All heavy atoms as TSV, in Angstrom:
chain	resi	resn	atom	element	x	y	z
A	1	MET	N	N	5.739	-6.614	9.775
A	1	MET	CA	C	5.146	-5.763	8.762
A	1	MET	C	C	4.465	-6.600	7.682
A	1	MET	O	O	3.498	-6.164	7.104
A	1	MET	CB	C	6.247	-4.883	8.165
A	1	MET	CG	C	5.746	-3.868	7.207
A	1	MET	SD	S	4.688	-2.714	8.069
A	1	MET	CE	C	4.480	-1.481	6.878
A	2	ASP	N	N	4.975	-7.793	7.424
A	2	ASP	CA	C	4.420	-8.608	6.364
A	2	ASP	C	C	3.000	-9.095	6.680
A	2	ASP	O	O	2.110	-9.011	5.842
A	2	ASP	CB	C	5.334	-9.782	6.040
A	2	ASP	CG	C	5.860	-10.480	7.296
A	2	ASP	OD1	O	5.479	-10.069	8.400
A	2	ASP	OD2	O	6.640	-11.414	7.151
A	3	ALA	N	N	2.782	-9.549	7.902
A	3	ALA	CA	C	1.437	-9.987	8.284
A	3	ALA	C	C	0.472	-8.803	8.302
A	3	ALA	O	O	-0.683	-8.930	7.886
A	3	ALA	CB	C	1.465	-10.667	9.642
A	4	PHE	N	N	0.950	-7.649	8.748
A	4	PHE	CA	C	0.125	-6.444	8.766
A	4	PHE	C	C	-0.293	-6.054	7.348
A	4	PHE	O	O	-1.426	-5.652	7.106
A	4	PHE	CB	C	0.891	-5.302	9.437
A	4	PHE	CG	C	0.097	-4.046	9.581
A	4	PHE	CD1	C	-0.956	-3.983	10.483
A	4	PHE	CD2	C	0.375	-2.942	8.804
A	4	PHE	CE1	C	-1.698	-2.821	10.624
A	4	PHE	CE2	C	-0.362	-1.780	8.932
A	4	PHE	CZ	C	-1.397	-1.721	9.836
A	5	THR	N	N	0.628	-6.193	6.394
A	5	THR	CA	C	0.325	-5.883	5.003
A	5	THR	C	C	-0.750	-6.813	4.461
A	5	THR	O	O	-1.681	-6.373	3.782
A	5	THR	CB	C	1.606	-5.988	4.142
A	5	THR	OG1	O	2.587	-5.115	4.676
A	5	THR	CG2	C	1.337	-5.624	2.702
A	6	ILE	N	N	-0.654	-8.090	4.771
A	6	ILE	CA	C	-1.669	-9.052	4.321
A	6	ILE	C	C	-3.015	-8.729	4.962
A	6	ILE	O	O	-4.049	-8.724	4.287
A	6	ILE	CB	C	-1.243	-10.494	4.656
A	6	ILE	CG1	C	-0.029	-10.884	3.799
A	6	ILE	CG2	C	-2.389	-11.474	4.428
A	6	ILE	CD1	C	0.578	-12.214	4.158
A	7	ILE	N	N	-3.031	-8.442	6.256
A	7	ILE	CA	C	-4.280	-8.126	6.950
A	7	ILE	C	C	-4.925	-6.874	6.363
A	7	ILE	O	O	-6.136	-6.839	6.131
A	7	ILE	CB	C	-4.027	-7.978	8.461
A	7	ILE	CG1	C	-3.682	-9.339	9.067
A	7	ILE	CG2	C	-5.238	-7.375	9.163
A	7	ILE	CD1	C	-3.131	-9.274	10.473
A	8	CYS	N	N	-4.134	-5.835	6.118
A	8	CYS	CA	C	-4.690	-4.616	5.512
A	8	CYS	C	C	-5.194	-4.880	4.102
A	8	CYS	O	O	-6.218	-4.344	3.693
A	8	CYS	CB	C	-3.647	-3.505	5.486
A	8	CYS	SG	S	-3.411	-2.733	7.080
A	9	GLY	N	N	-4.469	-5.699	3.360
A	9	GLY	CA	C	-4.917	-6.037	2.013
A	9	GLY	C	C	-6.251	-6.753	2.010
A	9	GLY	O	O	-7.074	-6.570	1.119
A	10	LEU	N	N	-6.492	-7.557	3.022
A	10	LEU	CA	C	-7.746	-8.302	3.092
A	10	LEU	C	C	-8.882	-7.528	3.757
A	10	LEU	O	O	-10.044	-7.694	3.387
A	10	LEU	CB	C	-7.532	-9.615	3.847
A	10	LEU	CG	C	-6.602	-10.624	3.180
A	10	LEU	CD1	C	-6.372	-11.805	4.107
A	10	LEU	CD2	C	-7.163	-11.080	1.855
A	11	ASN	N	N	-8.578	-6.687	4.734
A	11	ASN	CA	C	-9.631	-6.111	5.565
A	11	ASN	C	C	-9.788	-4.600	5.542
A	11	ASN	O	O	-10.810	-4.095	5.992
A	11	ASN	CB	C	-9.420	-6.528	7.029
A	11	ASN	CG	C	-9.536	-8.010	7.206
A	11	ASN	OD1	O	-10.403	-8.633	6.627
A	11	ASN	ND2	N	-8.647	-8.581	7.990
A	12	TYR	N	N	-8.792	-3.855	5.098
A	12	TYR	CA	C	-8.876	-2.402	5.186
A	12	TYR	C	C	-9.953	-1.863	4.244
A	12	TYR	O	O	-10.000	-2.237	3.075
A	12	TYR	CB	C	-7.521	-1.760	4.843
A	12	TYR	CG	C	-7.510	-0.277	5.066
A	12	TYR	CD1	C	-7.409	0.233	6.352
A	12	TYR	CD2	C	-7.625	0.616	4.016
A	12	TYR	CE1	C	-7.405	1.593	6.579
A	12	TYR	CE2	C	-7.618	1.977	4.230
A	12	TYR	CZ	C	-7.503	2.465	5.509
A	12	TYR	OH	O	-7.517	3.811	5.726
A	13	PRO	N	N	-10.825	-0.985	4.726
A	13	PRO	CA	C	-11.908	-0.463	3.879
A	13	PRO	C	C	-11.429	0.686	2.978
A	13	PRO	O	O	-11.684	1.853	3.244
A	13	PRO	CB	C	-12.938	0.031	4.896
A	13	PRO	CG	C	-12.117	0.446	6.064
A	13	PRO	CD	C	-10.952	-0.519	6.103
A	14	PHE	N	N	-10.723	0.348	1.916
A	14	PHE	CA	C	-10.263	1.379	0.992
A	14	PHE	C	C	-11.466	2.113	0.424
A	14	PHE	O	O	-12.457	1.508	0.033
A	14	PHE	CB	C	-9.452	0.759	-0.148
A	14	PHE	CG	C	-8.148	0.188	0.309
A	14	PHE	CD1	C	-7.981	-1.172	0.442
A	14	PHE	CD2	C	-7.089	1.020	0.607
A	14	PHE	CE1	C	-6.787	-1.703	0.864
A	14	PHE	CE2	C	-5.882	0.496	1.039
A	14	PHE	CZ	C	-5.736	-0.868	1.162
A	15	GLU	N	N	-11.385	3.431	0.365
A	15	GLU	CA	C	-12.510	4.245	-0.072
A	15	GLU	C	C	-12.461	4.578	-1.559
A	15	GLU	O	O	-13.277	5.346	-2.047
A	15	GLU	CB	C	-12.559	5.527	0.762
A	15	GLU	CG	C	-12.812	5.247	2.225
A	15	GLU	CD	C	-12.819	6.500	3.069
A	15	GLU	OE1	O	-12.905	7.603	2.519
A	15	GLU	OE2	O	-12.748	6.375	4.296
A	16	LEU	N	N	-11.507	4.015	-2.262
A	16	LEU	CA	C	-11.433	4.225	-3.704
A	16	LEU	C	C	-12.503	3.386	-4.389
A	16	LEU	O	O	-13.083	2.484	-3.788
A	16	LEU	CB	C	-10.049	3.824	-4.217
A	16	LEU	CG	C	-8.883	4.654	-3.679
A	16	LEU	CD1	C	-7.572	4.000	-4.079
A	16	LEU	CD2	C	-8.950	6.069	-4.199
A	17	GLY	N	N	-12.743	3.653	-5.652
A	17	GLY	CA	C	-13.719	2.868	-6.394
A	17	GLY	C	C	-13.276	1.420	-6.546
A	17	GLY	O	O	-12.114	1.075	-6.340
A	18	ARG	N	N	-14.202	0.562	-6.903
A	18	ARG	CA	C	-13.921	-0.873	-7.028
A	18	ARG	C	C	-12.797	-1.146	-8.026
A	18	ARG	O	O	-12.014	-2.063	-7.842
A	18	ARG	CB	C	-15.184	-1.619	-7.433
A	18	ARG	CG	C	-14.988	-3.106	-7.515
A	18	ARG	CD	C	-16.306	-3.821	-7.781
A	18	ARG	NE	N	-16.124	-5.215	-8.032
A	18	ARG	CZ	C	-15.990	-6.150	-7.093
A	18	ARG	NH1	N	-16.019	-5.792	-5.836
A	18	ARG	NH2	N	-15.838	-7.409	-7.414
A	19	GLN	N	N	-12.707	-0.341	-9.060
A	19	GLN	CA	C	-11.674	-0.577	-10.075
A	19	GLN	C	C	-10.266	-0.427	-9.504
A	19	GLN	O	O	-9.320	-0.985	-10.037
A	19	GLN	CB	C	-11.854	0.363	-11.245
A	19	GLN	CG	C	-11.660	1.828	-10.879
A	19	GLN	CD	C	-12.021	2.751	-12.020
A	19	GLN	OE1	O	-12.591	2.328	-13.006
A	19	GLN	NE2	N	-11.676	4.013	-11.886
A	20	TYR	N	N	-10.112	0.318	-8.423
A	20	TYR	CA	C	-8.808	0.477	-7.771
A	20	TYR	C	C	-8.692	-0.380	-6.518
A	20	TYR	O	O	-7.616	-0.846	-6.175
A	20	TYR	CB	C	-8.560	1.930	-7.384
A	20	TYR	CG	C	-8.551	2.858	-8.564
A	20	TYR	CD1	C	-9.574	3.779	-8.751
A	20	TYR	CD2	C	-7.535	2.811	-9.498
A	20	TYR	CE1	C	-9.579	4.629	-9.834
A	20	TYR	CE2	C	-7.531	3.656	-10.593
A	20	TYR	CZ	C	-8.555	4.565	-10.759
A	20	TYR	OH	O	-8.556	5.395	-11.834
A	21	ARG	N	N	-9.795	-0.551	-5.822
A	21	ARG	CA	C	-9.782	-1.258	-4.541
A	21	ARG	C	C	-9.349	-2.716	-4.689
A	21	ARG	O	O	-8.518	-3.200	-3.921
A	21	ARG	CB	C	-11.159	-1.172	-3.888
A	21	ARG	CG	C	-11.211	-1.761	-2.508
A	21	ARG	CD	C	-12.544	-1.510	-1.812
A	21	ARG	NE	N	-13.679	-1.861	-2.633
A	21	ARG	CZ	C	-14.727	-1.048	-2.839
A	21	ARG	NH1	N	-14.760	0.134	-2.267
A	21	ARG	NH2	N	-15.720	-1.418	-3.591
A	22	VAL	N	N	-9.882	-3.404	-5.667
A	22	VAL	CA	C	-9.555	-4.818	-5.845
A	22	VAL	C	C	-8.076	-5.019	-6.199
A	22	VAL	O	O	-7.407	-5.839	-5.567
A	22	VAL	CB	C	-10.499	-5.466	-6.886
A	22	VAL	CG1	C	-10.053	-6.875	-7.224
A	22	VAL	CG2	C	-11.932	-5.476	-6.360
A	23	PRO	N	N	-7.513	-4.279	-7.162
A	23	PRO	CA	C	-6.077	-4.460	-7.435
A	23	PRO	C	C	-5.177	-4.073	-6.255
A	23	PRO	O	O	-4.142	-4.711	-6.036
A	23	PRO	CB	C	-5.807	-3.535	-8.626
A	23	PRO	CG	C	-7.126	-3.321	-9.261
A	23	PRO	CD	C	-8.129	-3.416	-8.156
A	24	ILE	N	N	-5.557	-3.047	-5.493
A	24	ILE	CA	C	-4.751	-2.662	-4.330
A	24	ILE	C	C	-4.777	-3.765	-3.290
A	24	ILE	O	O	-3.744	-4.135	-2.732
A	24	ILE	CB	C	-5.237	-1.330	-3.730
A	24	ILE	CG1	C	-4.886	-0.184	-4.673
A	24	ILE	CG2	C	-4.623	-1.093	-2.355
A	24	ILE	CD1	C	-5.459	1.149	-4.251
A	25	ARG	N	N	-5.939	-4.320	-3.025
A	25	ARG	CA	C	-6.042	-5.422	-2.059
A	25	ARG	C	C	-5.209	-6.622	-2.516
A	25	ARG	O	O	-4.486	-7.223	-1.733
A	25	ARG	CB	C	-7.492	-5.847	-1.871
A	25	ARG	CG	C	-8.311	-4.880	-1.071
A	25	ARG	CD	C	-9.762	-5.378	-1.001
A	25	ARG	NE	N	-10.580	-4.458	-0.285
A	25	ARG	CZ	C	-10.886	-4.605	1.016
A	25	ARG	NH1	N	-10.449	-5.635	1.689
A	25	ARG	NH2	N	-11.636	-3.713	1.614
A	26	PHE	N	N	-5.338	-6.971	-3.789
A	26	PHE	CA	C	-4.587	-8.083	-4.352
A	26	PHE	C	C	-3.088	-7.832	-4.232
A	26	PHE	O	O	-2.324	-8.700	-3.811
A	26	PHE	CB	C	-4.991	-8.266	-5.825
A	26	PHE	CG	C	-4.345	-9.433	-6.501
A	26	PHE	CD1	C	-4.828	-10.714	-6.308
A	26	PHE	CD2	C	-3.266	-9.246	-7.347
A	26	PHE	CE1	C	-4.231	-11.795	-6.938
A	26	PHE	CE2	C	-2.663	-10.316	-7.978
A	26	PHE	CZ	C	-3.152	-11.597	-7.772
A	27	GLY	N	N	-2.657	-6.625	-4.586
A	27	GLY	CA	C	-1.244	-6.276	-4.524
A	27	GLY	C	C	-0.688	-6.296	-3.112
A	27	GLY	O	O	0.418	-6.791	-2.874
A	28	LEU	N	N	-1.437	-5.755	-2.152
A	28	LEU	CA	C	-0.971	-5.752	-0.768
A	28	LEU	C	C	-0.884	-7.166	-0.203
A	28	LEU	O	O	0.050	-7.492	0.525
A	28	LEU	CB	C	-1.886	-4.891	0.108
A	28	LEU	CG	C	-1.739	-3.392	-0.053
A	28	LEU	CD1	C	-2.748	-2.668	0.835
A	28	LEU	CD2	C	-0.330	-2.932	0.270
A	29	PHE	N	N	-1.850	-7.994	-0.547
A	29	PHE	CA	C	-1.805	-9.381	-0.084
A	29	PHE	C	C	-0.541	-10.068	-0.582
A	29	PHE	O	O	0.198	-10.682	0.178
A	29	PHE	CB	C	-3.050	-10.148	-0.545
A	29	PHE	CG	C	-2.989	-11.603	-0.208
A	29	PHE	CD1	C	-3.292	-12.036	1.063
A	29	PHE	CD2	C	-2.593	-12.531	-1.160
A	29	PHE	CE1	C	-3.230	-13.382	1.380
A	29	PHE	CE2	C	-2.509	-13.878	-0.845
A	29	PHE	CZ	C	-2.833	-14.303	0.433
A	30	TRP	N	N	-0.271	-9.942	-1.877
A	30	TRP	CA	C	0.896	-10.615	-2.441
A	30	TRP	C	C	2.204	-9.957	-2.026
A	30	TRP	O	O	3.231	-10.627	-1.926
A	30	TRP	CB	C	0.776	-10.743	-3.953
A	30	TRP	CG	C	-0.209	-11.822	-4.281
A	30	TRP	CD1	C	-1.458	-11.668	-4.790
A	30	TRP	CD2	C	-0.048	-13.216	-4.044
A	30	TRP	NE1	N	-2.087	-12.891	-4.890
A	30	TRP	CE2	C	-1.235	-13.857	-4.435
A	30	TRP	CE3	C	0.981	-13.992	-3.527
A	30	TRP	CZ2	C	-1.410	-15.232	-4.346
A	30	TRP	CZ3	C	0.799	-15.363	-3.436
A	30	TRP	CH2	C	-0.382	-15.969	-3.842
A	31	LEU	N	N	2.195	-8.666	-1.770
A	31	LEU	CA	C	3.383	-7.999	-1.243
A	31	LEU	C	C	3.737	-8.582	0.125
A	31	LEU	O	O	4.893	-8.918	0.396
A	31	LEU	CB	C	3.161	-6.486	-1.134
A	31	LEU	CG	C	4.281	-5.691	-0.471
A	31	LEU	CD1	C	5.544	-5.725	-1.333
A	31	LEU	CD2	C	3.841	-4.255	-0.237
A	32	GLY	N	N	2.738	-8.727	0.987
A	32	GLY	CA	C	2.965	-9.315	2.306
A	32	GLY	C	C	3.434	-10.755	2.223
A	32	GLY	O	O	4.340	-11.171	2.946
A	33	ALA	N	N	2.847	-11.529	1.309
A	33	ALA	CA	C	3.261	-12.924	1.135
A	33	ALA	C	C	4.701	-12.999	0.625
A	33	ALA	O	O	5.489	-13.829	1.088
A	33	ALA	CB	C	2.320	-13.626	0.167
A	34	PHE	N	N	5.067	-12.130	-0.304
A	34	PHE	CA	C	6.423	-12.110	-0.842
A	34	PHE	C	C	7.435	-11.769	0.244
A	34	PHE	O	O	8.492	-12.399	0.337
A	34	PHE	CB	C	6.510	-11.101	-1.994
A	34	PHE	CG	C	7.858	-11.053	-2.643
A	34	PHE	CD1	C	8.239	-12.026	-3.548
A	34	PHE	CD2	C	8.752	-10.033	-2.347
A	34	PHE	CE1	C	9.480	-11.996	-4.151
A	34	PHE	CE2	C	10.002	-9.983	-2.947
A	34	PHE	CZ	C	10.370	-10.973	-3.847
A	35	VAL	N	N	7.100	-10.795	1.087
A	35	VAL	CA	C	8.011	-10.406	2.159
A	35	VAL	C	C	8.156	-11.543	3.179
A	35	VAL	O	O	9.220	-11.725	3.763
A	35	VAL	CB	C	7.550	-9.088	2.825
A	35	VAL	CG1	C	8.362	-8.764	4.061
A	35	VAL	CG2	C	7.634	-7.942	1.831
A	36	MET	N	N	7.101	-12.323	3.383
A	36	MET	CA	C	7.198	-13.461	4.296
A	36	MET	C	C	8.111	-14.546	3.733
A	36	MET	O	O	8.870	-15.168	4.468
A	36	MET	CB	C	5.818	-14.070	4.552
A	36	MET	CG	C	5.040	-13.405	5.596
A	36	MET	SD	S	3.557	-14.388	5.895
A	36	MET	CE	C	2.831	-13.455	7.196
A	37	VAL	N	N	8.031	-14.774	2.433
A	37	VAL	CA	C	8.817	-15.834	1.814
A	37	VAL	C	C	10.295	-15.446	1.708
A	37	VAL	O	O	11.171	-16.268	1.893
A	37	VAL	CB	C	8.238	-16.190	0.428
A	37	VAL	CG1	C	9.133	-17.153	-0.325
A	37	VAL	CG2	C	6.847	-16.773	0.570
A	38	TYR	N	N	10.565	-14.178	1.405
A	38	TYR	CA	C	11.937	-13.678	1.269
A	38	TYR	C	C	12.192	-12.622	2.348
A	38	TYR	O	O	12.130	-11.425	2.082
A	38	TYR	CB	C	12.152	-13.071	-0.118
A	38	TYR	CG	C	11.933	-14.052	-1.232
A	38	TYR	CD1	C	10.763	-14.034	-1.978
A	38	TYR	CD2	C	12.899	-15.005	-1.523
A	38	TYR	CE1	C	10.566	-14.946	-2.992
A	38	TYR	CE2	C	12.707	-15.918	-2.536
A	38	TYR	CZ	C	11.536	-15.890	-3.264
A	38	TYR	OH	O	11.340	-16.801	-4.270
A	39	PRO	N	N	12.495	-13.049	3.571
A	39	PRO	CA	C	12.567	-12.107	4.695
A	39	PRO	C	C	13.891	-11.350	4.846
A	39	PRO	O	O	14.276	-10.991	5.940
A	39	PRO	CB	C	12.328	-13.011	5.897
A	39	PRO	CG	C	12.928	-14.319	5.493
A	39	PRO	CD	C	12.640	-14.425	4.015
A	40	GLY	N	N	14.599	-11.080	3.764
A	40	GLY	CA	C	15.843	-10.318	3.856
A	40	GLY	C	C	15.577	-8.873	4.238
A	40	GLY	O	O	14.464	-8.347	4.059
A	41	GLN	N	N	16.594	-8.215	4.762
A	41	GLN	CA	C	16.432	-6.842	5.230
A	41	GLN	C	C	16.041	-5.894	4.100
A	41	GLN	O	O	15.172	-5.040	4.274
A	41	GLN	CB	C	17.711	-6.360	5.895
A	41	GLN	CG	C	17.582	-4.979	6.497
A	41	GLN	CD	C	18.845	-4.534	7.197
A	41	GLN	OE1	O	19.895	-5.161	7.075
A	41	GLN	NE2	N	18.745	-3.458	7.934
A	42	THR	N	N	16.644	-6.054	2.935
A	42	THR	CA	C	16.316	-5.189	1.799
A	42	THR	C	C	14.860	-5.375	1.373
A	42	THR	O	O	14.164	-4.406	1.098
A	42	THR	CB	C	17.253	-5.488	0.610
A	42	THR	OG1	O	18.598	-5.348	1.043
A	42	THR	CG2	C	16.980	-4.568	-0.547
A	43	VAL	N	N	14.409	-6.611	1.341
A	43	VAL	CA	C	13.017	-6.900	0.966
A	43	VAL	C	C	12.071	-6.335	2.012
A	43	VAL	O	O	11.023	-5.771	1.668
A	43	VAL	CB	C	12.807	-8.421	0.773
A	43	VAL	CG1	C	11.355	-8.747	0.504
A	43	VAL	CG2	C	13.679	-8.936	-0.359
A	44	GLN	N	N	12.411	-6.455	3.285
A	44	GLN	CA	C	11.573	-5.919	4.364
A	44	GLN	C	C	11.433	-4.405	4.241
A	44	GLN	O	O	10.328	-3.865	4.342
A	44	GLN	CB	C	12.176	-6.260	5.730
A	44	GLN	CG	C	12.131	-7.723	6.089
A	44	GLN	CD	C	10.789	-8.143	6.632
A	44	GLN	OE1	O	10.072	-7.359	7.219
A	44	GLN	NE2	N	10.453	-9.400	6.430
A	45	ILE	N	N	12.545	-3.720	4.023
A	45	ILE	CA	C	12.521	-2.259	3.916
A	45	ILE	C	C	11.752	-1.820	2.677
A	45	ILE	O	O	10.931	-0.900	2.737
A	45	ILE	CB	C	13.952	-1.695	3.914
A	45	ILE	CG1	C	14.582	-1.915	5.290
A	45	ILE	CG2	C	13.977	-0.226	3.534
A	45	ILE	CD1	C	16.068	-1.644	5.342
A	46	THR	N	N	12.001	-2.496	1.557
A	46	THR	CA	C	11.290	-2.159	0.323
A	46	THR	C	C	9.794	-2.421	0.463
A	46	THR	O	O	8.970	-1.607	0.039
A	46	THR	CB	C	11.860	-2.962	-0.861
A	46	THR	OG1	O	13.262	-2.716	-0.952
A	46	THR	CG2	C	11.181	-2.588	-2.158
A	47	GLY	N	N	9.434	-3.546	1.071
A	47	GLY	CA	C	8.019	-3.863	1.288
A	47	GLY	C	C	7.341	-2.841	2.182
A	47	GLY	O	O	6.216	-2.417	1.918
A	48	ALA	N	N	8.021	-2.419	3.234
A	48	ALA	CA	C	7.459	-1.406	4.138
A	48	ALA	C	C	7.298	-0.075	3.415
A	48	ALA	O	O	6.290	0.624	3.598
A	48	ALA	CB	C	8.345	-1.236	5.360
A	49	ALA	N	N	8.262	0.272	2.569
A	49	ALA	CA	C	8.173	1.529	1.819
A	49	ALA	C	C	7.030	1.499	0.817
A	49	ALA	O	O	6.271	2.469	0.695
A	49	ALA	CB	C	9.497	1.798	1.110
A	50	VAL	N	N	6.869	0.386	0.116
A	50	VAL	CA	C	5.772	0.266	-0.858
A	50	VAL	C	C	4.428	0.310	-0.144
A	50	VAL	O	O	3.499	0.998	-0.582
A	50	VAL	CB	C	5.925	-1.029	-1.692
A	50	VAL	CG1	C	4.681	-1.313	-2.519
A	50	VAL	CG2	C	7.149	-0.938	-2.583
A	51	PHE	N	N	4.308	-0.415	0.975
A	51	PHE	CA	C	3.064	-0.395	1.735
A	51	PHE	C	C	2.731	1.017	2.205
A	51	PHE	O	O	1.601	1.482	2.053
A	51	PHE	CB	C	3.149	-1.331	2.949
A	51	PHE	CG	C	1.977	-1.183	3.873
A	51	PHE	CD1	C	0.763	-1.763	3.544
A	51	PHE	CD2	C	2.072	-0.454	5.035
A	51	PHE	CE1	C	-0.332	-1.616	4.384
A	51	PHE	CE2	C	0.989	-0.295	5.871
A	51	PHE	CZ	C	-0.218	-0.886	5.551
A	52	THR	N	N	3.720	1.715	2.748
A	52	THR	CA	C	3.505	3.079	3.234
A	52	THR	C	C	3.101	4.009	2.102
A	52	THR	O	O	2.177	4.811	2.253
A	52	THR	CB	C	4.778	3.600	3.930
A	52	THR	OG1	O	5.119	2.698	4.989
A	52	THR	CG2	C	4.575	4.990	4.483
A	53	LEU	N	N	3.760	3.887	0.969
A	53	LEU	CA	C	3.427	4.721	-0.183
A	53	LEU	C	C	1.998	4.479	-0.659
A	53	LEU	O	O	1.248	5.428	-0.895
A	53	LEU	CB	C	4.415	4.463	-1.321
A	53	LEU	CG	C	4.215	5.297	-2.575
A	53	LEU	CD1	C	4.456	6.767	-2.272
A	53	LEU	CD2	C	5.146	4.816	-3.665
A	54	ILE	N	N	1.589	3.226	-0.753
A	54	ILE	CA	C	0.225	2.901	-1.177
A	54	ILE	C	C	-0.783	3.421	-0.160
A	54	ILE	O	O	-1.788	4.046	-0.525
A	54	ILE	CB	C	0.059	1.378	-1.374
A	54	ILE	CG1	C	0.837	0.929	-2.602
A	54	ILE	CG2	C	-1.415	0.997	-1.513
A	54	ILE	CD1	C	0.904	-0.565	-2.771
A	55	PHE	N	N	-0.539	3.184	1.110
A	55	PHE	CA	C	-1.469	3.596	2.152
A	55	PHE	C	C	-1.614	5.114	2.203
A	55	PHE	O	O	-2.727	5.643	2.241
A	55	PHE	CB	C	-1.011	3.056	3.511
A	55	PHE	CG	C	-1.988	3.306	4.602
A	55	PHE	CD1	C	-3.129	2.535	4.719
A	55	PHE	CD2	C	-1.779	4.319	5.519
A	55	PHE	CE1	C	-4.039	2.768	5.732
A	55	PHE	CE2	C	-2.679	4.561	6.533
A	55	PHE	CZ	C	-3.817	3.778	6.642
A	56	LEU	N	N	-0.492	5.841	2.185
A	56	LEU	CA	C	-0.552	7.301	2.245
A	56	LEU	C	C	-1.181	7.897	0.985
A	56	LEU	O	O	-1.943	8.862	1.065
A	56	LEU	CB	C	0.841	7.879	2.469
A	56	LEU	CG	C	1.444	7.637	3.845
A	56	LEU	CD1	C	2.861	8.187	3.908
A	56	LEU	CD2	C	0.582	8.245	4.937
A	57	THR	N	N	-0.877	7.331	-0.161
A	57	THR	CA	C	-1.474	7.814	-1.411
A	57	THR	C	C	-2.982	7.627	-1.384
A	57	THR	O	O	-3.734	8.528	-1.776
A	57	THR	CB	C	-0.866	7.080	-2.614
A	57	THR	OG1	O	0.540	7.311	-2.634
A	57	THR	CG2	C	-1.480	7.557	-3.911
A	58	GLU	N	N	-3.450	6.496	-0.895
A	58	GLU	CA	C	-4.892	6.252	-0.801
A	58	GLU	C	C	-5.541	7.254	0.143
A	58	GLU	O	O	-6.604	7.792	-0.143
A	58	GLU	CB	C	-5.150	4.819	-0.329
A	58	GLU	CG	C	-6.590	4.379	-0.448
A	58	GLU	CD	C	-7.423	4.660	0.786
A	58	GLU	OE1	O	-6.861	4.809	1.879
A	58	GLU	OE2	O	-8.653	4.740	0.655
A	59	GLU	N	N	-4.900	7.530	1.264
A	59	GLU	CA	C	-5.443	8.499	2.217
A	59	GLU	C	C	-5.500	9.902	1.618
A	59	GLU	O	O	-6.487	10.617	1.782
A	59	GLU	CB	C	-4.601	8.516	3.501
A	59	GLU	CG	C	-4.772	7.290	4.354
A	59	GLU	CD	C	-6.166	7.178	4.941
A	59	GLU	OE1	O	-6.712	8.191	5.423
A	59	GLU	OE2	O	-6.720	6.070	4.896
A	60	VAL	N	N	-4.461	10.301	0.911
A	60	VAL	CA	C	-4.412	11.635	0.303
A	60	VAL	C	C	-5.461	11.753	-0.793
A	60	VAL	O	O	-6.183	12.746	-0.871
A	60	VAL	CB	C	-2.995	11.933	-0.245
A	60	VAL	CG1	C	-2.991	13.160	-1.136
A	60	VAL	CG2	C	-2.020	12.129	0.903
A	61	VAL	N	N	-5.585	10.737	-1.631
A	61	VAL	CA	C	-6.540	10.782	-2.743
A	61	VAL	C	C	-7.977	10.814	-2.243
A	61	VAL	O	O	-8.795	11.586	-2.741
A	61	VAL	CB	C	-6.315	9.578	-3.690
A	61	VAL	CG1	C	-7.454	9.430	-4.686
A	61	VAL	CG2	C	-4.997	9.725	-4.418
A	62	THR	N	N	-8.308	10.022	-1.250
A	62	THR	CA	C	-9.689	9.983	-0.771
A	62	THR	C	C	-10.076	11.227	0.006
A	62	THR	O	O	-11.248	11.564	0.084
A	62	THR	CB	C	-9.958	8.740	0.101
A	62	THR	OG1	O	-9.059	8.730	1.201
A	62	THR	CG2	C	-9.815	7.475	-0.704
A	63	LYS	N	N	-9.109	11.927	0.576
A	63	LYS	CA	C	-9.423	13.154	1.317
A	63	LYS	C	C	-9.425	14.377	0.403
A	63	LYS	O	O	-9.725	15.480	0.836
A	63	LYS	CB	C	-8.401	13.356	2.440
A	63	LYS	CG	C	-8.333	12.196	3.402
A	63	LYS	CD	C	-8.765	12.576	4.760
A	63	LYS	CE	C	-8.584	11.481	5.779
A	63	LYS	NZ	N	-9.353	10.294	5.587
A	64	GLY	N	N	-9.042	14.219	-0.869
A	64	GLY	CA	C	-9.065	15.321	-1.821
A	64	GLY	C	C	-7.898	16.269	-1.689
A	64	GLY	O	O	-7.892	17.350	-2.248
A	65	SER	N	N	-6.880	15.889	-0.948
A	65	SER	CA	C	-5.699	16.726	-0.778
A	65	SER	C	C	-4.726	16.476	-1.927
A	65	SER	O	O	-4.868	15.545	-2.692
A	65	SER	CB	C	-5.006	16.400	0.540
A	65	SER	OG	O	-5.901	16.564	1.612
A	66	HIS	N	N	-3.715	17.328	-1.989
A	66	HIS	CA	C	-2.662	17.121	-2.971
A	66	HIS	C	C	-1.584	16.268	-2.353
A	66	HIS	O	O	-1.279	16.391	-1.164
A	66	HIS	CB	C	-2.076	18.465	-3.425
A	66	HIS	CG	C	-3.065	19.310	-4.149
A	66	HIS	ND1	N	-3.515	19.008	-5.407
A	66	HIS	CD2	C	-3.722	20.429	-3.776
A	66	HIS	CE1	C	-4.383	19.926	-5.793
A	66	HIS	NE2	N	-4.529	20.798	-4.792
A	67	SER	N	N	-0.982	15.430	-3.160
A	67	SER	CA	C	0.067	14.549	-2.674
A	67	SER	C	C	1.302	15.348	-2.298
A	67	SER	O	O	1.732	16.221	-3.052
A	67	SER	CB	C	0.432	13.528	-3.752
A	67	SER	OG	O	1.556	12.795	-3.367
A	68	PRO	N	N	1.906	15.066	-1.157
A	68	PRO	CA	C	3.129	15.772	-0.787
A	68	PRO	C	C	4.297	15.437	-1.720
A	68	PRO	O	O	5.226	16.195	-1.855
A	68	PRO	CB	C	3.415	15.294	0.634
A	68	PRO	CG	C	2.616	14.072	0.814
A	68	PRO	CD	C	1.465	14.147	-0.134
A	69	LEU	N	N	4.226	14.299	-2.397
A	69	LEU	CA	C	5.280	13.920	-3.317
A	69	LEU	C	C	5.222	14.721	-4.607
A	69	LEU	O	O	6.216	14.898	-5.273
A	69	LEU	CB	C	5.191	12.428	-3.648
A	69	LEU	CG	C	5.341	11.478	-2.455
A	69	LEU	CD1	C	5.132	10.044	-2.890
A	69	LEU	CD2	C	6.696	11.654	-1.807
A	70	GLY	N	N	4.042	15.223	-4.967
A	70	GLY	CA	C	3.894	15.977	-6.195
A	70	GLY	C	C	3.725	17.452	-5.947
A	70	GLY	O	O	3.102	18.168	-6.728
A	71	ALA	N	N	4.264	17.976	-4.851
A	71	ALA	CA	C	4.069	19.381	-4.490
A	71	ALA	C	C	4.679	20.340	-5.515
A	71	ALA	O	O	4.167	21.411	-5.741
A	71	ALA	CB	C	4.676	19.650	-3.113
A	72	GLY	N	N	5.770	19.945	-6.170
A	72	GLY	CA	C	6.418	20.815	-7.130
A	72	GLY	C	C	5.791	20.754	-8.510
A	72	GLY	O	O	5.976	21.637	-9.332
A	73	ALA	N	N	5.032	19.714	-8.791
A	73	ALA	CA	C	4.423	19.558	-10.116
A	73	ALA	C	C	3.051	20.196	-10.161
A	73	ALA	O	O	2.306	20.190	-9.198
A	73	ALA	CB	C	4.313	18.057	-10.443
A	74	GLY	N	N	2.710	20.707	-11.312
A	74	GLY	CA	C	1.352	21.205	-11.530
A	74	GLY	C	C	1.183	22.557	-11.088
A	74	GLY	O	O	0.395	23.308	-10.928
């Protein structure tokens, strides 16, 4: 999962504006690097959860849908 996170951080065509795309890419790259350096099970699970949350949030935001996590709010 760590190498996949780095690859997505470097290559995935995020459809958000540049002001969000650059920090997300930077964050995913360093998240993957951190998980590689500290390969404990807790770090792996947390890294996978953060990656999934970022990826799904980006997909929901760019498609104009409402986030499933915020279904009760608003």
